[in-house]
C-alpha positions, -999 to +999 in steps of 0.1 A: -427+650+294-454+639+269-475+670+275-444+692+268-443+678+233-472+701+226-450+731+233-423+723+208-419+714+171-408+678+169-386+672+138-395+644+115-374+613+117-362+586+141-365+591+178-341+576+204-355+569+239-323+570+259-330+551+291-362+533+283-364+510+314-396+490+312-406+505+279-439+519+292-431+555+282-415+543+250-448+528+239-467+560+248-441+580+229-445+558+198-483+562+201-478+600+203-455+600+173-469+572+151-449+581+120-415+581+137-393+550+140-383+546+177-351+532+190-353+523+227-321+519+247-313+508+282-281+498+300-297+466+312-301+439+285-325+421+309-347+453+311-347+454+273-360+419+271-387+428+296-397+459+276-397+441+243-419+413+257-444+438+271-451+453+236-487+444+226-487+419+197-512+438+175-494+472+181-461+456+171-475+441+139-491+474+129-459+492+135-439+467+114-464+470+086-459+508+087-421+505+090-421+522+124-416+493+147-395+500+178-359+487+179-348+476+214-310+478+221-288+475+251-262+503+256-250+531+278-263+567+275-227+580+279-215+558+250-245+555+226-243+527+200-259+551+175-246+565+142-238+602+143-266+624+131-291+595+128-318+608+152-343+636+148-351+636+186-334+622+216-358+616+245-345+608+280-370+604+308-354+601+343-323+584+332-296+611+334-295+610+372-278+576+371-250+590+349-217+597+367-210+624+341-241+640+326-219+662+304-206+631+286-242+619+281-251+653+266-221+651+243-232+617+231-268+629+226-255+658+206-235+635+184-265+612+177-288+641+167-291+654+132-287+692+126-319+708+138-326+678+160-343+681+194-331+669+228-358+665+255-351+652+290-360+650+326-339+642+356-337+647+394-326+679+410-307+686+442-337+689+465-346+652+458-349+632+490-340+661+512-358+645+541-335+614+538-305+637+538-317+655+570-325+622+587-291+608+578-273+638+592-291+633+625-285+595+625-247+595+618-238+625+596-232+604+565-249+610+531-273+583+519-285+600+487-268+607+453-259+643+447-280+655+418-269+685+397-287+719+398-307+728+366-284+758+360-254+734+359-272+712+335-280+742+313-243+751+312-234+715+303-259+716+274-243+747+260-208+732+264-220+701+245-229+723+216-267+726+220-285+759+212-311+778+231-316+753+260-347+758+282-347+745+318-377+741+341-385+722+373-413+711+396-414+695+430-434+663+438-439+650+473-448+614+480-458+603+515-454+570+533-470+554+564-436+546+579-399+549+574-393+512+569-415+512+538-399+543+524-364+531+529-372+497+513-386+513+482-357+538+479-332+509+482-350+488+456-350+516+430-314+525+437-320+559+451-299+553+482-263+557+474-232+572+490-201+589+477-167+571+481-153+574+516-187+572+533-208+544+545-225+523+518-262+516+516-280+517+549-250+505+570-254+481+599-285+474+620-276+501+646-273+527+619-306+516+603-324+518+636-310+554+642-320+564+607-355+551+611-358+570+644-344+602+628-370+599+600-397+603+626-386+639+629-397+644+593-432+631+598-460+655+587-497+650+594-491+614+603-471+606+571-434+606+562-427+628+531-402+621+503-395+650+480-385+646+444-373+677+424-380+670+387-358+690+363-370+693+327-349+705+298-350+708+260-325+721+235-316+719+198-286+708+178-281+740+158-280+740+120-257+770+120-244+777+155-256+781+191-277+811+201-256+840+213-263+873+229-250+906+214-219+904+235-211+869+223-222+850+253-243+818+247-279+820+259-297+798+285-333+804+294-344+793+329-381+789+336-391+791+373-426+778+384-451+805+392-433+832+372-444+847+339-427+831+309 
């Protein structure tokens, strides 16, 4: 995400980090944009306290002296406690996947941006934890993973929210684990294991957990158990005039595919 800032023009003005979590990336973003006031938001007030406390004292003093100190606030991405048109950029790193309705979050981000403002985000795509889906199907046929939207659907939602010229991109990362127990524990702790209504919650009972661990052995590669994460990136602009349109009146979405010429 930070590297991608080199590829776009970042407007001058306040930056909203929508879904700041521990604040680690917020601090890197503030360092990258030293003249921009940063507002860091997370749904968890406890997480905000942790992020605020982790800010180095000298860095905080220097930012206050310059008038660019980070403001830490608790709030929901789908109902931002932000004045309309008050942000030059909205930045959201791996937060949208927790939203029940990403379209509502995009609408709020659009509202918070000034005309000509930039939205930049990353989220998880549908191939995320495909190994867990396959193991779950063999264990008891019930889903254990959230259903993440396709990047084309996210592009459509950006257009419907009023953004201009959205650009979508993706990459796939694979982590490996020594055993299924460690993998499942980490996924459960970070909230990645979920289930739609009507299906079993969490990991279920001991028998289901045992079958799931056994089924995961079928995913083992070169002695390790893989966990795939599809990372979807996007950026778009709040237009000063109107959204970009083709000659026939259709709005334009650009999709970048890895390995193809851009």
